[in-house]
C-alpha positions, 0 to 999 in steps of 0.5 A: 121095760127098764125095771123088768130088765133090772129085775131079771139082772137082780134075779140072776145075781141072786142065783149066782150068789146062791150057786157060789155059796153052794159051791163053797160047801163042796168037797173041792172047796173044803179041801182048798179051805183046809190047805189055803184057808179060803174056798176055791176061786170058782166059788169066790168068783160066783159070789162076787159076780152075783153081788155085782149083778145084784147091784147093777140090776138095782141101779138099772131098775131104779134109774129112770130113762130119758123122758120123751118130750110131748109133741 
């Protein structure tokens, strides 16, 4: 169950990163990049949140839960 939830979080993180990359190529981001030298904050937050979600999902999927004692 833990690996399933971790996999879902990783998939969500990948989608966020891809959406952030797509948003960084938008017209608003291009205008922001022209004046400030960096893309919009929305695209940066989407990409950063996606990376955090991927790392968190990988940690959740790889950590084993407490093993129940045999009765």
